[in-house]
C-alpha distance (Angstrom), angle and dihedral (degrees) to the residues before:
residue distance angle dihedral
M1 . . .
R2 3.77 . .
K3 3.81 118.6 .
I4 3.79 131.0 -153.7
L5 3.81 122.8 -156.8
L6 3.80 115.8 -154.6
I7 3.79 101.4 -160.4
G8 3.79 122.6 -170.7
V9 3.80 107.8 -144.2
G10 3.79 100.7 -178.6
A11 3.77 136.1 -110.1
G12 3.80 101.2 -57.2
D13 3.81 109.5 -54.0
V14 3.82 117.5 99.2
R15 3.81 87.1 -141.9
H16 3.81 89.3 65.8
V17 3.81 88.5 74.9
T18 3.80 109.8 106.7
F19 3.80 125.8 -139.0
Q20 3.81 88.4 -109.1
A21 3.80 91.5 52.5
A22 3.81 91.8 47.2
E23 3.80 90.5 52.5
A24 3.79 90.9 50.6
I25 3.82 91.8 48.4
C26 3.79 89.5 52.7
A27 3.81 91.3 48.8
A28 3.81 95.0 54.4
D29 3.81 119.2 106.1
V30 3.80 92.7 -166.1
V31 3.81 130.9 25.7
F32 3.80 117.4 -155.8
L33 3.81 112.5 -147.0
P34 3.82 121.3 -168.1
D35 3.80 117.7 -134.4
K36 3.80 109.4 -143.2
G37 3.78 95.9 168.7
A38 3.79 133.7 -103.1
E39 3.81 92.6 -56.9
K40 3.80 91.6 66.0
A41 3.79 98.8 33.5
G42 3.80 88.2 123.5
L43 3.79 90.2 68.9
R44 3.81 90.0 57.0
E45 3.80 91.3 46.5
H46 3.79 90.5 53.3
R47 3.79 91.5 51.7
L48 3.80 89.8 50.0
A49 3.82 89.5 50.3
V50 3.80 89.4 52.7
L51 3.80 90.2 51.2
A52 3.80 92.1 49.4
A53 3.80 92.5 48.8
C54 3.79 94.6 48.3
R55 3.79 103.9 36.5
K56 3.82 94.8 41.9
G57 3.80 96.1 -155.1
K58 3.79 97.4 -31.7
P59 3.81 103.7 131.8
A60 3.78 122.3 -123.2
R61 3.78 128.3 -167.3
L62 3.78 107.2 -116.9
V63 3.79 121.8 -152.6
T64 3.79 115.3 -169.4
F65 3.78 117.4 -159.6
A66 3.78 133.9 -174.9
V67 3.79 115.7 -111.5
R68 3.79 111.9 -125.4
G69 3.78 112.9 -132.1
R70 3.80 126.4 -131.2
A71 3.80 120.3 -114.2
K72 3.81 110.6 -91.6
A73 3.81 96.6 -152.1
F74 3.80 117.6 58.8
S75 3.78 142.3 136.0
D76 3.81 98.7 -153.5
Y77 3.82 115.6 48.4
R78 3.81 96.5 -163.9
A79 3.80 93.8 46.8
N80 3.79 89.8 48.4
V81 3.80 91.9 53.1
E82 3.81 92.6 45.1
D83 3.82 91.2 52.5
W84 3.80 89.5 48.1
H85 3.80 92.5 50.5
A86 3.80 91.5 47.9
A87 3.80 90.5 54.3
I88 3.82 91.6 48.4
A89 3.81 89.8 48.9
R90 3.80 89.8 56.9
D91 3.80 90.4 48.9
Y92 3.80 91.8 49.4
E93 3.78 93.9 46.5
E94 3.80 90.5 54.0
M95 3.82 91.1 45.5
F96 3.80 93.2 50.6
A97 3.81 92.1 48.7
R98 3.81 90.5 49.3
E99 3.80 102.6 38.7
L100 3.80 106.2 27.8
G101 3.79 122.0 67.2
E102 3.77 126.4 -148.0
G103 3.80 109.1 -78.9
E104 3.80 93.3 17.8
A105 3.79 127.2 122.1
G106 3.78 123.0 -136.6
A107 3.80 123.8 -164.7
F108 3.78 135.8 -149.4
L109 3.80 114.3 -162.9
I110 3.80 101.1 -143.0
W111 3.79 119.4 -157.6
G112 3.80 108.5 -119.9
D113 3.80 111.0 -19.4
P114 3.84 125.5 -16.9
T115 3.82 92.7 -133.7
L116 3.82 98.4 54.5
Y117 3.81 119.3 76.3
D118 3.78 94.1 -34.6
S119 3.79 121.0 119.4
T120 3.80 101.2 -156.8
L121 3.80 93.7 92.2
R122 3.82 92.7 54.3
I123 3.80 90.9 45.9
L124 3.80 91.9 53.0
D125 3.81 89.9 48.0
S126 3.80 89.4 57.1
I127 3.82 92.3 48.4
C128 3.79 91.3 51.0
A129 3.81 90.8 47.4
R130 3.82 91.0 55.9
K131 3.83 90.4 56.1
A132 3.79 91.9 -156.2
L133 3.81 88.4 124.1
A134 3.79 126.1 36.4
L135 3.78 100.5 -121.1
D136 3.78 139.6 157.9
Y137 3.77 129.4 -179.7
E138 3.79 142.2 -164.5
V139 3.80 129.2 -153.3
I140 3.81 119.4 -142.2
P141 3.83 111.5 -168.6
G142 3.78 123.2 -130.2
I143 3.79 139.8 -169.0
S144 3.79 106.4 -80.1
S145 3.79 125.1 -141.9
A146 3.81 87.9 -114.4
Q147 3.81 90.3 60.0
A148 3.79 93.1 43.4
L149 3.82 90.8 48.8
C150 3.80 93.4 54.2
A151 3.79 91.3 45.5
R152 3.81 92.1 50.4
H153 3.81 92.3 51.4
K154 3.82 94.0 39.1
I155 3.80 93.7 -125.3
A156 3.78 135.1 128.1
L157 3.79 116.3 -113.2
N158 3.80 91.1 -128.0
E159 3.77 134.1 28.3
I160 3.82 121.0 -120.4
G161 3.79 110.1 -57.6
E162 3.80 91.6 -13.6
P163 3.82 130.5 119.6
A164 3.79 124.7 -118.1
L165 3.78 124.6 -152.0
I166 3.81 132.2 -153.4
T167 3.79 117.0 -151.3
T168 3.80 142.6 150.0
G169 3.77 134.7 -99.0
R170 3.81 90.0 -112.1
R171 3.79 92.3 55.8
L172 3.81 91.3 46.9
R173 3.80 91.3 51.8
E174 3.79 94.3 46.3
G175 3.79 101.2 38.8
G176 3.79 106.0 21.8
F177 3.77 125.2 -135.9
P178 3.83 109.2 -19.6
A179 3.79 113.9 -107.8
C180 3.80 92.9 -146.1
A181 3.82 97.4 68.8
D182 3.79 140.9 37.0
S183 3.82 93.7 -154.7
V184 3.82 118.9 55.4
V185 3.81 127.9 176.0
V186 3.81 112.5 -153.1
M187 3.81 120.5 -154.8
L188 3.81 134.8 173.0
D189 3.78 93.0 32.4
G190 3.78 115.6 151.9
E191 3.79 96.1 162.4
A192 3.83 108.6 55.2
S193 3.79 88.7 -109.2
F194 3.79 91.7 -176.7
D195 3.82 84.7 81.8
A196 3.81 86.7 78.7
L197 3.82 91.9 66.2
A198 3.78 132.6 83.2
V199 3.79 97.5 -96.7
D200 3.80 96.4 -148.8
G201 3.80 93.7 61.5
F202 3.81 103.3 62.4
D203 3.76 146.9 52.9
I204 3.80 117.3 -144.4
Y205 3.80 131.9 -152.2
W206 3.82 109.3 -167.0
S207 3.78 135.9 178.4
A208 3.80 134.1 171.0
N209 3.81 128.8 -159.1
L210 3.78 91.9 0.4
G211 3.77 115.0 -149.3
R212 3.79 95.2 13.2
P213 3.83 127.6 109.4
E214 3.81 91.9 -106.9
E215 3.81 93.5 50.4
A216 3.80 115.4 144.5
S217 3.81 127.6 -167.1
L218 3.80 132.3 -178.0
K219 3.78 134.9 167.7
G220 3.79 139.7 178.6
P221 3.79 142.0 88.6
L222 3.79 107.9 -18.6
G223 3.80 92.9 -125.6
A224 3.80 91.5 53.7
V225 3.80 100.7 45.8
G226 3.82 106.0 24.9
D227 3.81 95.4 97.2
A228 3.81 91.8 43.7
I229 3.82 89.5 53.1
K230 3.80 91.7 53.6
A231 3.80 90.5 49.9
A232 3.82 93.0 47.3
R233 3.79 89.8 47.9
A234 3.80 90.6 56.2
V235 3.80 91.5 49.5
A236 3.82 92.1 49.9
R237 3.80 90.2 51.5
E238 3.80 91.7 49.5
K239 3.80 92.6 50.5
A240 3.82 97.3 45.9
G241 3.80 103.2 25.6
F242 3.79 88.8 -121.2
V243 3.77 139.1 46.5
M244 3.79 127.8 -145.5
D245 3.77 109.3 -178.7
V246 3.77 135.4 172.0
Y247 3.77 132.6 -177.0
L248 3.77 142.9 -174.4
L249 3.79 119.7 -137.9
R250 3.79 116.9 -159.9
R251 3.77 123.0 -168.5
R252 3.80 111.0 -121.8
K253 3.79 113.8 -124.4
D254 3.81 100.1 -168.5
């Protein structure tokens, strides 16, 4: 049986890799590396740095694969994502059959944690459900960007006795600030969705490309720092060729 290792490698600092993750990286026979084009070459370079740090000269067979894009035009967001995942599952199934031998282990180095806003786990579930390929998988947790964000700003994720919620930029734009929580972490936001909020009602804690040399972090009342965040985001993208940012919005109670 073939085995897949979904390994969380943290939010951008090689030192985020846990001992458990390092052991799994060393155990892999094949490492699957996504190709997201020249614009995001820095993501590939970080994964290669993680491999070098963990394997310490032990060679690994690298398989680079093209990342299938999601349809830009759609009327139903969930259906669009499900169709996209189904197509990726077919690609992965063919890749595993071609590149991974019986009894071998293949690894994906997942940014952050494999269970938080990453689709690989769901895609593997669908492959296993089809039973066309004998496959098992293991999930190795990693430091998420939400954890790294709170650590960088020296804040707790939640306030005393209060819930915290993790959502996306799309949901923030479409539904506004959730009524069920005073602390909300926003991920996958390419459009500065905090602009949709009443700026005088929130504090924001923001970081981009956490753990990398071009990291940027800002915090303060949303109305005071919102424009500076957008400017810093643009600079981080220019320096790295990509930007992966995350922020926590906290409802002001004064």
